[in-house]
N, CA, C and O atoms as a GROMACS GRO file, in nm:
protein
  296
    1MET      N    1   3.539   1.007  -4.120
    1MET     CA    2   3.490   1.074  -4.000
    1MET      C    3   3.578   1.196  -3.967
    1MET      O    4   3.530   1.294  -3.910
    2PHE      N    5   3.705   1.189  -4.004
    2PHE     CA    6   3.796   1.300  -3.977
    2PHE      C    7   3.748   1.428  -4.046
    2PHE      O    8   3.744   1.534  -3.984
    3TRP      N    9   3.711   1.418  -4.175
    3TRP     CA   10   3.671   1.538  -4.249
    3TRP      C   11   3.537   1.593  -4.200
    3TRP      O   12   3.511   1.712  -4.211
    4THR      N   13   3.454   1.506  -4.147
    4THR     CA   14   3.328   1.554  -4.088
    4THR      C   15   3.358   1.640  -3.966
    4THR      O   16   3.298   1.746  -3.947
    5ALA      N   17   3.451   1.595  -3.883
    5ALA     CA   18   3.489   1.673  -3.764
    5ALA      C   19   3.557   1.803  -3.804
    5ALA      O   20   3.531   1.907  -3.744
    6VAL      N   21   3.643   1.798  -3.905
    6VAL     CA   22   3.708   1.920  -3.952
    6VAL      C   23   3.604   2.019  -4.003
    6VAL      O   24   3.609   2.137  -3.970
    7TRP      N   25   3.510   1.971  -4.084
    7TRP     CA   26   3.404   2.058  -4.136
    7TRP      C   27   3.323   2.119  -4.022
    7TRP      O   28   3.293   2.238  -4.024
    8PHE      N   29   3.289   2.038  -3.924
    8PHE     CA   30   3.207   2.085  -3.812
    8PHE      C   31   3.278   2.196  -3.734
    8PHE      O   32   3.218   2.298  -3.702
    9ILE      N   33   3.405   2.175  -3.704
    9ILE     CA   34   3.481   2.275  -3.628
    9ILE      C   35   3.499   2.403  -3.709
    9ILE      O   36   3.482   2.512  -3.656
   10VAL      N   37   3.535   2.389  -3.836
   10VAL     CA   38   3.552   2.507  -3.921
   10VAL      C   39   3.419   2.580  -3.938
   10VAL      O   40   3.415   2.703  -3.943
   11ASN      N   41   3.310   2.505  -3.948
   11ASN     CA   42   3.178   2.565  -3.960
   11ASN      C   43   3.144   2.648  -3.835
   11ASN      O   44   3.093   2.759  -3.847
   12ILE      N   45   3.172   2.594  -3.719
   12ILE     CA   46   3.148   2.668  -3.595
   12ILE      C   47   3.230   2.797  -3.592
   12ILE      O   48   3.180   2.903  -3.555
   13LEU      N   49   3.357   2.787  -3.630
   13LEU     CA   50   3.443   2.905  -3.632
   13LEU      C   51   3.394   3.008  -3.734
   13LEU      O   52   3.398   3.128  -3.708
   14PHE      N   53   3.348   2.961  -3.850
   14PHE     CA   54   3.297   3.052  -3.952
   14PHE      C   55   3.173   3.126  -3.902
   14PHE      O   56   3.164   3.248  -3.916
   15VAL      N   57   3.079   3.055  -3.846
   15VAL     CA   58   2.955   3.119  -3.798
   15VAL      C   59   2.987   3.219  -3.688
   15VAL      O   60   2.931   3.328  -3.684
   16THR      N   61   3.077   3.182  -3.598
   16THR     CA   62   3.117   3.273  -3.491
   16THR      C   63   3.181   3.399  -3.547
   16THR      O   64   3.149   3.510  -3.504
   17SER      N   65   3.271   3.382  -3.643
   17SER     CA   66   3.337   3.500  -3.700
   17SER      C   67   3.240   3.586  -3.780
   17SER      O   68   3.254   3.708  -3.783
   18ALA      N   69   3.142   3.524  -3.844
   18ALA     CA   70   3.042   3.601  -3.918
   18ALA      C   71   2.959   3.685  -3.822
   18ALA      O   72   2.930   3.801  -3.851
   19ILE      N   73   2.920   3.630  -3.710
   19ILE     CA   74   2.842   3.703  -3.611
   19ILE      C   75   2.923   3.818  -3.552
   19ILE      O   76   2.873   3.929  -3.536
   20VAL      N   77   3.049   3.790  -3.519
   20VAL     CA   78   3.135   3.894  -3.462
   20VAL      C   79   3.158   4.005  -3.566
   20VAL      O   80   3.162   4.123  -3.531
   21THR      N   81   3.173   3.967  -3.693
   21THR     CA   82   3.189   4.066  -3.799
   21THR      C   83   3.067   4.157  -3.808
   21THR      O   84   3.081   4.278  -3.827
   22LEU      N   85   2.949   4.100  -3.796
   22LEU     CA   86   2.827   4.182  -3.799
   22LEU      C   87   2.822   4.280  -3.682
   22LEU      O   88   2.780   4.394  -3.698
   23PHE      N   89   2.865   4.236  -3.564
   23PHE     CA   90   2.869   4.326  -3.449
   23PHE      C   91   2.974   4.435  -3.468
   23PHE      O   92   2.952   4.549  -3.428
   24MET      N   93   3.087   4.401  -3.530
   24MET     CA   94   3.189   4.502  -3.557
   24MET      C   95   3.138   4.603  -3.660
   24MET      O   96   3.167   4.722  -3.649
   25GLN      N   97   3.064   4.556  -3.758
   25GLN     CA   98   3.004   4.647  -3.857
   25GLN      C   99   2.908   4.744  -3.788
   25GLN      O  100   2.905   4.863  -3.819
   26ARG      N  101   2.830   4.690  -3.696
   26ARG     CA  102   2.735   4.776  -3.623
   26ARG      C  103   2.809   4.880  -3.539
   26ARG      O  104   2.770   4.996  -3.535
   27ALA      N  105   2.916   4.837  -3.471
   27ALA     CA  106   2.992   4.931  -3.389
   27ALA      C  107   3.053   5.041  -3.475
   27ALA      O  108   3.054   5.158  -3.436
   28TYR      N  109   3.104   5.003  -3.590
   28TYR     CA  110   3.165   5.102  -3.680
   28TYR      C  111   3.060   5.199  -3.733
   28TYR      O  112   3.083   5.320  -3.738
   29THR      N  113   2.946   5.147  -3.773
   29THR     CA  114   2.839   5.232  -3.826
   29THR      C  115   2.787   5.329  -3.719
   29THR      O  116   2.764   5.447  -3.746
   30GLU      N  117   2.769   5.278  -3.598
   30GLU     CA  118   2.723   5.365  -3.490
   30GLU      C  119   2.828   5.470  -3.455
   30GLU      O  120   2.794   5.584  -3.424
   31GLY      N  121   2.955   5.431  -3.460
   31GLY     CA  122   3.061   5.528  -3.434
   31GLY      C  123   3.063   5.638  -3.537
   31GLY      O  124   3.084   5.755  -3.504
   32LYS      N  125   3.040   5.603  -3.663
   32LYS     CA  126   3.036   5.704  -3.769
   32LYS      C  127   2.916   5.797  -3.751
   32LYS      O  128   2.928   5.918  -3.768
   33SER      N  129   2.802   5.741  -3.717
   33SER     CA  130   2.681   5.823  -3.705
   33SER      C  131   2.684   5.913  -3.581
   33SER      O  132   2.619   6.017  -3.579
   34GLN      N  133   2.760   5.874  -3.479
   34GLN     CA  134   2.767   5.954  -3.357
   34GLN      C  135   2.892   6.042  -3.354
   34GLN      O  136   2.924   6.102  -3.251
   35ALA      N  137   2.962   6.048  -3.466
   35ALA     CA  138   3.082   6.132  -3.479
   35ALA      C  139   3.184   6.101  -3.370
   35ALA      O  140   3.224   6.189  -3.294
   36ALA      N  141   3.223   5.975  -3.362
   36ALA     CA  142   3.323   5.933  -3.264
   36ALA      C  143   3.459   5.989  -3.302
   36ALA      O  144   3.478   6.043  -3.411
   37ALA      N  145   3.552   5.976  -3.212
   37ALA     CA  146   3.688   6.025  -3.235
   37ALA      C  147   3.749   5.954  -3.356
   37ALA      O  148   3.727   5.835  -3.376
   38PRO      N  149   3.826   6.026  -3.436
   38PRO     CA  150   3.884   5.965  -3.557
   38PRO      C  151   3.971   5.842  -3.528
   38PRO      O  152   3.969   5.746  -3.605
   39GLU      N  153   4.048   5.846  -3.420
   39GLU     CA  154   4.133   5.729  -3.388
   39GLU      C  155   4.049   5.608  -3.349
   39GLU      O  156   4.087   5.494  -3.376
   40LYS      N  157   3.935   5.632  -3.286
   40LYS     CA  158   3.842   5.524  -3.251
   40LYS      C  159   3.783   5.464  -3.378
   40LYS      O  160   3.773   5.341  -3.390
   41LEU      N  161   3.742   5.549  -3.472
   41LEU     CA  162   3.686   5.500  -3.599
   41LEU      C  163   3.790   5.422  -3.679
   41LEU      O  164   3.759   5.320  -3.740
   42LYS      N  165   3.914   5.471  -3.678
   42LYS     CA  166   4.020   5.401  -3.750
   42LYS      C  167   4.043   5.263  -3.690
   42LYS      O  168   4.061   5.165  -3.763
   43SER      N  169   4.042   5.254  -3.558
   43SER     CA  170   4.059   5.125  -3.490
   43SER      C  171   3.943   5.030  -3.522
   43SER      O  172   3.965   4.913  -3.551
   44LEU      N  173   3.821   5.082  -3.516
   44LEU     CA  174   3.704   4.999  -3.548
   44LEU      C  175   3.706   4.951  -3.692
   44LEU      O  176   3.671   4.837  -3.721
   45LYS      N  177   3.747   5.039  -3.782
   45LYS     CA  178   3.751   5.002  -3.924
   45LYS      C  179   3.856   4.895  -3.950
   45LYS      O  180   3.831   4.801  -4.025
   46SER      N  181   3.973   4.907  -3.888
   46SER     CA  182   4.077   4.806  -3.911
   46SER      C  183   4.038   4.672  -3.851
   46SER      O  184   4.063   4.568  -3.911
   47ARG      N  185   3.977   4.673  -3.733
   47ARG     CA  186   3.929   4.546  -3.674
   47ARG      C  187   3.823   4.482  -3.763
   47ARG      O  188   3.824   4.360  -3.784
   48ARG      N  189   3.733   4.564  -3.814
   48ARG     CA  190   3.627   4.512  -3.900
   48ARG      C  191   3.685   4.451  -4.026
   48ARG      O  192   3.642   4.343  -4.068
   49GLN      N  193   3.782   4.517  -4.086
   49GLN     CA  194   3.843   4.464  -4.208
   49GLN      C  195   3.918   4.334  -4.182
   49GLN      O  196   3.912   4.242  -4.264
   50ILE      N  197   3.987   4.325  -4.070
   50ILE     CA  198   4.057   4.201  -4.034
   50ILE      C  199   3.957   4.088  -4.017
   50ILE      O  200   3.980   3.976  -4.064
   51LEU      N  201   3.847   4.116  -3.949
   51LEU     CA  202   3.746   4.013  -3.928
   51LEU      C  203   3.679   3.971  -4.059
   51LEU      O  204   3.642   3.855  -4.075
   52ILE      N  205   3.662   4.064  -4.150
   52ILE     CA  206   3.604   4.029  -4.281
   52ILE      C  207   3.696   3.933  -4.355
   52ILE      O  208   3.649   3.835  -4.414
   53VAL      N  209   3.826   3.959  -4.352
   53VAL     CA  210   3.923   3.871  -4.418
   53VAL      C  211   3.923   3.733  -4.352
   53VAL      O  212   3.924   3.631  -4.421
   54ILE      N  213   3.921   3.729  -4.219
   54ILE     CA  214   3.917   3.601  -4.147
   54ILE      C  215   3.791   3.524  -4.183
   54ILE      O  216   3.795   3.403  -4.204
   55THR      N  217   3.678   3.594  -4.189
   55THR     CA  218   3.551   3.529  -4.221
   55THR      C  219   3.554   3.470  -4.362
   55THR      O  220   3.504   3.360  -4.385
   56ILE      N  221   3.610   3.543  -4.457
   56ILE     CA  222   3.619   3.492  -4.594
   56ILE      C  223   3.710   3.369  -4.600
   56ILE      O  224   3.677   3.271  -4.668
   57ILE      N  225   3.821   3.373  -4.530
   57ILE     CA  226   3.913   3.258  -4.528
   57ILE      C  227   3.843   3.137  -4.465
   57ILE      O  228   3.856   3.025  -4.515
   58LEU      N  229   3.770   3.158  -4.356
   58LEU     CA  230   3.699   3.048  -4.292
   58LEU      C  231   3.586   2.995  -4.381
   58LEU      O  232   3.558   2.875  -4.378
   59PHE      N  233   3.523   3.081  -4.459
   59PHE     CA  234   3.419   3.035  -4.551
   59PHE      C  235   3.480   2.944  -4.657
   59PHE      O  236   3.424   2.839  -4.688
   60ILE      N  237   3.593   2.984  -4.712
   60ILE     CA  238   3.660   2.901  -4.812
   60ILE      C  239   3.704   2.768  -4.751
   60ILE      O  240   3.690   2.663  -4.813
   61ALA      N  241   3.758   2.773  -4.629
   61ALA     CA  242   3.800   2.650  -4.561
   61ALA      C  243   3.680   2.560  -4.533
   61ALA      O  244   3.690   2.438  -4.545
   62MET      N  245   3.567   2.620  -4.495
   62MET     CA  246   3.447   2.541  -4.469
   62MET      C  247   3.399   2.472  -4.596
   62MET      O  248   3.363   2.355  -4.593
   63CYS      N  249   3.397   2.545  -4.706
   63CYS     CA  250   3.356   2.487  -4.834
   63CYS      C  251   3.449   2.374  -4.876
   63CYS      O  252   3.404   2.268  -4.920
   64ALA      N  253   3.579   2.397  -4.862
   64ALA     CA  254   3.677   2.296  -4.902
   64ALA      C  255   3.665   2.170  -4.816
   64ALA      O  256   3.670   2.059  -4.868
   65SER      N  257   3.648   2.186  -4.686
   65SER     CA  258   3.635   2.068  -4.600
   65SER      C  259   3.504   1.996  -4.626
   65SER      O  260   3.498   1.873  -4.615
   66PHE      N  261   3.399   2.069  -4.660
   66PHE     CA  262   3.272   2.004  -4.694
   66PHE      C  263   3.285   1.922  -4.821
   66PHE      O  264   3.239   1.808  -4.828
   67VAL      N  265   3.348   1.980  -4.923
   67VAL     CA  266   3.368   1.909  -5.048
   67VAL      C  267   3.455   1.785  -5.027
   67VAL      O  268   3.427   1.678  -5.081
   68MET      N  269   3.560   1.800  -4.948
   68MET     CA  270   3.647   1.685  -4.919
   68MET      C  271   3.570   1.577  -4.844
   68MET      O  272   3.586   1.458  -4.872
   69ASN      N  273   3.488   1.617  -4.748
   69ASN     CA  274   3.408   1.522  -4.674
   69ASN      C  275   3.313   1.448  -4.767
   69ASN      O  276   3.298   1.326  -4.755
   70MET      N  277   3.248   1.519  -4.858
   70MET     CA  278   3.155   1.454  -4.951
   70MET      C  279   3.230   1.363  -5.049
   70MET      O  280   3.178   1.259  -5.088
   71LYS      N  281   3.348   1.402  -5.088
   71LYS     CA  282   3.427   1.321  -5.181
   71LYS      C  283   3.469   1.189  -5.116
   71LYS      O  284   3.464   1.084  -5.178
   72ILE      N  285   3.510   1.196  -4.992
   72ILE     CA  286   3.560   1.077  -4.922
   72ILE      C  287   3.446   0.991  -4.869
   72ILE      O  288   3.446   0.870  -4.887
   73ASN      N  289   3.349   1.054  -4.803
   73ASN     CA  290   3.242   0.978  -4.737
   73ASN      C  291   3.117   0.960  -4.822
   73ASN      O  292   3.027   0.885  -4.784
   74GLY      N  293   3.112   1.025  -4.935
   74GLY     CA  294   2.997   1.008  -5.026
   74GLY      C  295   2.880   1.076  -4.978
   74GLY      O  296   2.776   1.071  -5.043
   0.00000   0.00000   0.00000
């Protein structure tokens, strides 16, 4: 039951980070198309990249906890 709870929590965090990453992508794209200030674009790009890395890490953690849950609980 422990690994099921771990998978569930990590899954929620992954989905949340994926949604936030998509919104950050949209903000960055709109900033580029509207010729925003360069420092604003740099800030948006760095936030977006950080969120992409976090999302990838959470995806790997979600997969690992799912596999562990299936291994233990069948």
